[in-house]
Every structure is written in C-alpha cells, then in structure tokens.
C-alpha positions as CSV (number, residue, x, y, z in Angstrom):
1,M,89.6,-16.2,32.4
2,C,91.5,-13.0,31.5
3,A,89.3,-10.3,30.0
4,P,91.8,-8.3,27.9
5,E,91.0,-4.6,27.1
6,T,92.1,-4.5,23.5
7,I,91.6,-6.8,20.5
8,M,94.2,-6.4,17.7
9,A,92.4,-5.4,14.5
10,A,92.6,-8.0,11.7
11,L,94.9,-7.0,9.0
12,E,93.3,-6.7,5.6
13,G,94.6,-6.6,2.1
14,A,98.1,-7.5,0.8
15,P,100.0,-5.8,-2.0
16,E,100.6,-7.8,-5.2
17,P,104.4,-8.6,-5.5
18,E,106.3,-7.4,-8.6
19,P,106.7,-10.4,-11.0
20,A,110.1,-9.3,-12.4
21,C,112.4,-12.3,-12.7
22,A,115.5,-10.2,-12.3
23,R,114.1,-8.7,-9.0
24,R,113.4,-12.2,-7.7
25,Q,116.9,-13.4,-8.4
26,L,118.4,-10.4,-6.8
27,L,116.3,-10.8,-3.7
28,R,117.1,-14.5,-3.4
29,G,120.8,-13.9,-3.8
30,G,121.0,-11.0,-1.4
31,L,118.8,-12.6,1.3
32,A,120.7,-15.9,1.1
33,G,124.0,-14.0,1.7
34,L,122.6,-12.0,4.6
35,F,121.0,-15.0,6.3
36,G,124.1,-17.1,5.8
37,A,126.3,-14.4,7.5
38,A,123.8,-14.0,10.3
39,A,123.8,-17.7,11.0
40,L,127.6,-17.7,11.4
41,A,127.7,-14.5,13.4
42,V,126.7,-15.9,16.8
43,L,128.2,-19.1,18.0
44,P,127.0,-21.1,21.1
45,Q,130.2,-20.3,22.9
46,Q,129.8,-16.6,22.4
47,A,126.2,-16.7,23.6
48,E,127.2,-18.5,26.7
49,A,130.0,-16.0,27.4
50,A,127.6,-13.1,26.8
51,T,124.9,-14.3,29.2
52,G,126.9,-16.2,31.8
53,L,124.3,-19.0,31.6
54,R,125.3,-22.7,31.1
55,A,122.5,-25.1,30.1
56,G,123.0,-28.8,29.9
57,R,119.5,-29.0,28.5
58,V,116.9,-26.6,27.3
59,L,113.2,-27.6,27.8
60,D,110.4,-25.8,26.0
61,L,107.4,-24.9,28.3
62,T,105.5,-23.2,25.4
63,H,102.5,-24.4,23.4
64,P,102.7,-23.8,19.7
65,L,100.4,-20.9,18.8
66,S,97.9,-21.6,16.0
67,P,94.5,-20.6,14.8
68,D,93.0,-23.6,16.7
69,F,94.5,-22.8,20.1
70,P,91.7,-22.9,22.7
71,V,90.4,-19.5,23.7
72,F,87.3,-18.3,25.6
73,E,85.7,-16.5,22.7
74,M,83.5,-14.3,24.8
75,Y,86.6,-12.3,25.6
76,V,89.3,-13.4,23.2
77,R,89.3,-13.6,19.4
78,K,90.8,-16.8,18.0
79,P,94.2,-16.3,16.3
80,A,94.2,-15.9,12.5
81,R,97.0,-16.5,10.0
82,R,97.2,-15.5,6.3
83,Q,100.2,-15.9,4.1
84,V,100.9,-12.8,2.0
85,M,104.3,-13.4,0.4
86,F,105.4,-16.6,-1.4
87,E,108.8,-17.9,-2.3
88,E,107.6,-19.0,-5.8
89,V,106.8,-15.4,-6.6
90,I,109.1,-13.0,-4.7
91,G,111.7,-15.4,-3.2
92,F,110.6,-15.6,0.4
93,N,107.5,-16.4,2.6
94,T,105.8,-14.2,5.1
95,A,102.4,-14.4,6.8
96,E,100.3,-11.9,8.7
97,W,98.9,-12.9,12.1
98,T,96.1,-11.5,14.1
99,I,96.7,-12.5,17.7
100,N,95.2,-11.3,21.0
101,E,97.9,-10.4,23.6
102,H,96.5,-13.0,25.9
103,T,96.5,-16.1,23.7
104,G,98.5,-19.2,23.9
105,T,101.4,-19.3,26.4
106,H,101.5,-15.6,27.4
107,M,102.3,-13.2,30.1
108,D,100.1,-10.9,32.1
109,V,101.8,-7.7,33.2
110,P,100.8,-5.1,35.8
111,A,99.0,-2.8,33.3
112,H,96.7,-5.7,32.4
113,S,95.1,-5.1,35.8
114,K,95.5,-1.4,36.1
115,K,96.4,1.3,33.6
116,G,99.5,3.3,34.6
117,L,101.4,0.3,35.8
118,A,104.2,-1.4,33.9
119,T,103.4,-2.6,30.4
120,V,105.2,-5.4,28.6
121,D,108.0,-3.3,27.3
122,Q,108.7,-2.0,30.8
123,V,109.2,-5.4,32.5
124,R,112.8,-5.5,33.7
125,P,115.1,-7.8,31.7
126,E,116.5,-9.3,34.9
127,D,113.0,-10.4,35.9
128,L,112.8,-12.5,32.8
129,V,115.7,-14.8,33.6
130,V,115.0,-16.2,37.1
131,P,115.0,-19.4,39.2
132,L,112.0,-21.7,38.4
133,C,110.1,-23.5,41.2
134,V,107.4,-26.1,40.1
135,V,104.7,-27.1,42.5
136,R,102.8,-30.3,41.6
137,I,99.0,-30.6,42.1
138,G,98.3,-32.9,39.2
139,E,97.1,-35.9,41.2
140,R,94.5,-33.7,42.9
141,A,93.5,-32.0,39.7
142,A,92.8,-35.3,38.1
143,R,90.2,-35.9,40.8
144,D,89.0,-32.3,41.2
145,N,89.0,-30.1,38.1
146,I,88.6,-26.9,40.1
147,T,91.3,-27.5,42.7
148,E,93.7,-24.7,43.6
149,L,97.3,-24.4,44.6
150,T,97.3,-23.8,48.4
151,V,99.6,-22.5,51.1
152,K,99.8,-26.1,52.3
153,D,101.2,-27.2,48.9
154,L,103.8,-24.4,49.0
155,R,104.9,-25.3,52.5
156,E,105.2,-29.0,51.6
157,W,107.3,-28.0,48.6
158,E,109.6,-26.0,50.8
159,R,109.8,-28.9,53.3
160,K,111.2,-31.1,50.5
161,N,113.1,-28.5,48.5
162,G,114.2,-25.8,50.8
163,P,113.0,-22.2,50.8
164,I,111.7,-20.6,47.6
165,P,114.7,-18.7,46.2
166,E,114.8,-15.0,46.0
167,R,113.3,-13.6,42.8
168,A,111.9,-16.9,41.8
169,F,109.0,-17.7,39.5
170,V,106.6,-20.3,40.9
171,A,104.6,-22.5,38.5
172,S,101.7,-24.6,39.3
173,D,101.8,-28.0,37.5
174,S,98.3,-29.5,37.3
175,G,98.9,-31.6,34.2
176,W,96.2,-29.6,32.5
177,Y,98.4,-28.8,29.5
178,K,97.9,-32.3,28.1
179,R,94.2,-31.4,27.4
180,V,95.1,-28.5,25.0
181,G,94.3,-30.6,21.9
182,D,90.6,-30.8,23.1
183,P,89.2,-27.3,23.7
184,D,86.2,-28.6,25.5
185,A,88.3,-30.6,28.0
186,Y,90.8,-27.7,28.3
187,L,88.3,-24.9,29.0
188,Q,85.4,-26.9,30.4
189,F,82.9,-24.1,29.9
190,D,79.7,-24.5,31.8
191,P,77.0,-22.6,29.9
192,L,74.5,-22.8,32.7
193,A,76.8,-21.4,35.4
194,Q,78.7,-19.2,32.9
195,V,82.0,-20.4,34.3
196,M,84.9,-22.6,33.3
197,R,86.2,-25.6,35.3
198,F,89.9,-25.8,35.5
199,P,92.5,-25.5,38.3
200,G,94.1,-22.2,39.5
201,I,95.9,-20.5,42.3
202,S,94.1,-19.7,45.6
203,P,94.1,-16.2,46.9
204,E,95.8,-17.5,50.1
205,A,98.6,-19.0,48.1
206,A,99.0,-15.8,46.1
207,D,99.1,-13.7,49.3
208,F,101.8,-16.1,50.8
209,L,104.0,-15.8,47.7
210,I,103.6,-12.0,47.3
211,N,103.9,-11.0,51.0
212,Q,106.0,-13.8,52.6
213,R,108.3,-14.7,49.8
214,S,110.3,-12.7,47.2
215,I,109.0,-13.7,43.8
216,V,108.9,-12.0,40.4
217,G,105.7,-13.8,39.5
218,F,103.8,-17.1,39.2
219,G,102.0,-19.0,36.6
220,T,99.8,-22.0,35.6
221,D,99.4,-24.6,32.9
222,T,95.7,-23.6,32.5
223,S,94.0,-20.6,30.9
224,S,94.0,-18.4,34.0
225,L,95.8,-17.7,37.2
226,D,92.4,-17.8,38.8
227,V,90.5,-21.0,39.1
228,G,87.9,-21.2,36.3
229,T,84.9,-20.8,38.5
230,R,86.1,-17.5,40.0
231,R,84.1,-14.8,38.3
232,E,86.3,-11.9,39.5
233,P,90.0,-12.1,38.6
234,L,91.1,-11.7,42.3
235,V,94.4,-13.5,42.0
236,H,95.3,-11.6,38.9
237,R,94.8,-8.3,40.8
238,M,96.7,-9.4,43.8
239,L,99.7,-10.3,41.7
240,L,99.7,-7.7,39.0
241,T,99.0,-4.6,41.1
242,T,102.2,-5.4,43.1
243,G,104.3,-5.0,40.0
244,R,104.8,-8.7,39.3
245,Y,103.8,-10.7,36.2
246,G,102.0,-14.0,35.6
247,I,102.2,-16.6,32.8
248,E,99.3,-18.7,31.7
249,N,99.0,-21.7,29.4
250,L,102.4,-23.1,30.3
251,A,103.3,-26.5,28.9
252,A,105.3,-29.5,29.9
253,L,106.0,-28.5,33.5
254,D,106.2,-32.2,34.3
255,T,109.5,-32.4,32.4
256,V,111.1,-29.9,34.7
257,P,112.5,-30.6,38.2
258,D,110.8,-29.1,41.2
259,R,113.8,-26.9,41.8
260,G,117.1,-26.1,40.0
261,A,116.0,-24.9,36.6
262,Q,116.4,-21.4,35.3
263,L,113.3,-19.9,33.6
264,V,113.9,-17.7,30.5
265,V,110.8,-15.7,29.3
266,G,111.2,-14.5,25.8
267,A,108.4,-12.0,25.6
268,A,107.4,-9.9,22.6
269,K,108.4,-6.3,23.6
270,L,105.1,-4.7,22.7
271,R,105.1,-1.0,23.5
272,G,102.2,-0.3,25.8
273,G,101.2,-4.0,25.8
274,F,98.9,-5.3,28.6
275,G,100.3,-8.8,27.9
276,A,102.2,-10.7,25.2
277,P,102.8,-14.2,23.8
278,V,106.0,-15.7,25.2
279,R,108.5,-18.5,24.5
280,A,109.1,-19.9,28.0
281,L,112.2,-22.0,28.3
282,A,113.7,-23.9,31.2
283,L,117.5,-24.2,31.4
284,L,118.8,-27.2,33.2
C-alpha cells in the first residue's frame, strides 16, 4: 500500500452568503451567460483538430471518488465532502473536498518515492497520452488473491499481440476493480500479519518493463503496484526512481482490448504533488 508523506488538512468553516435578492439574480444571469458561451465555444470537430486524436469510443477507466472509497486508513485519510454554497441562496452549488493525493484512481509520480524527482506538475504532457497495453491475470487472481504479473505473462502477451509499443503504458487486469463496493473484499487486510491480500506486479516484471522495454509507466486495478503482502514498496521504487509513473485503482480494464487503445491520463496539476487523482480514459 502506498504510504503518502502528506495529508491535506481538512478545510474548516464557510462564509455565510449574502442574502440579497438582487445579487442572486445578477449572479444567476451572468453565470448562465458565461456557461452558455463556454459550452458553445469548443466543438467536437475543433477538439479533434487540435489534438489529432480520433476516437470511435471513449471508455472510462476511473472509479468515482467518494467518501466511502476504500482506503487503508493506517496511511490514508478517507475523502470528505462538504457543500458550502447552495443554488437556493446564492445561485450556484459548490463543495469543499478533503482528499489525499493517493486516493481513488490516482497516479504515483517519481517524487512520491524520492524528493527532488518529478512532481505531478512536472510530468510531461506527451507522457499522459500514450498507447495502452492490457495484460490479463484475472483467472489466476480469482484463485490466488496475491498473484503477481510476471515476465511470463508479458512474454505471452507479446507472443499474441506483438512487441509492447514504444512509450506505452502497461496495465495489469486482475478483475479486482469489481470488488471496490466491498472494502473488506477489496483491501483484504489481515490484522494478524499486518498485510493486505490483493494482486500486484512482480519485481521481475517491473525490471523487464523498465529495462527491456520503453514504457512511460504501468498500473493496476488494485490499491497498489506492489502485491498487498509486500511490506516494502519495492516495485514502486523500481518504477518511480527511473522517472516513470504508476496508476493505481484503475477500473474496467476488461472493457479495453489488449492492444490498440490510447490512454489519456487527466491528472490534477498539483504543484509539488507526490501524486494526484486522475480521470483515466481509453480512446478506441
């Protein structure tokens, strides 16, 4: 399990909105005009022309983030949400969230493993839109909850699909994301051994991807890149200290083909962040 170095302080207090009717009407009218103009400003054709990407389908590989998302509370505080502005009073709704960087579908960046390396805002944009390779270990994970992605799995994937592309992101599909609604089944914390029991990526597979292939990163549909029983975040260190990134708690990898999709990682650009929640999308 990731052990993040910082916990965002919970926001406290909210100013009382001014009750003036005239102000509410002005805000409603002005905001409606602004939002309407913004909605018409960017058309799908313009977006396609700007990015050069064509997507027949867009698949969401992201879990909704909510206060009940499973977290290992020894290290990570649960998300909290509090609404502070209300349309009935001021004309619009806003809420304040308290979220650890490493909650929900999120990315780990090099600085997560070692200070002085790249933080979230320093990840290159071109590394966030990359070929996606999905390696399936779900059948094995259903029998063995601490199985790991292996070099054998990767070589078998290449035998069927060809070499892992340059600058690809490799995701391990264990089917674990389907358990997210049951925190006990998702984390499987063993209080006696003080470990969790969920699949991960083996150090040998990490070494193969880092040193024998040209990847930007790899990820899992579990809470950690490392198998839950590994006490030291070895695979994290192997990946992150080489300047690459990882993504944890991916969802719905079984909806994506083994090869051929383009991964788009919409990461919150947190200055100095050791990680960040992401919206991970697959373009087909």
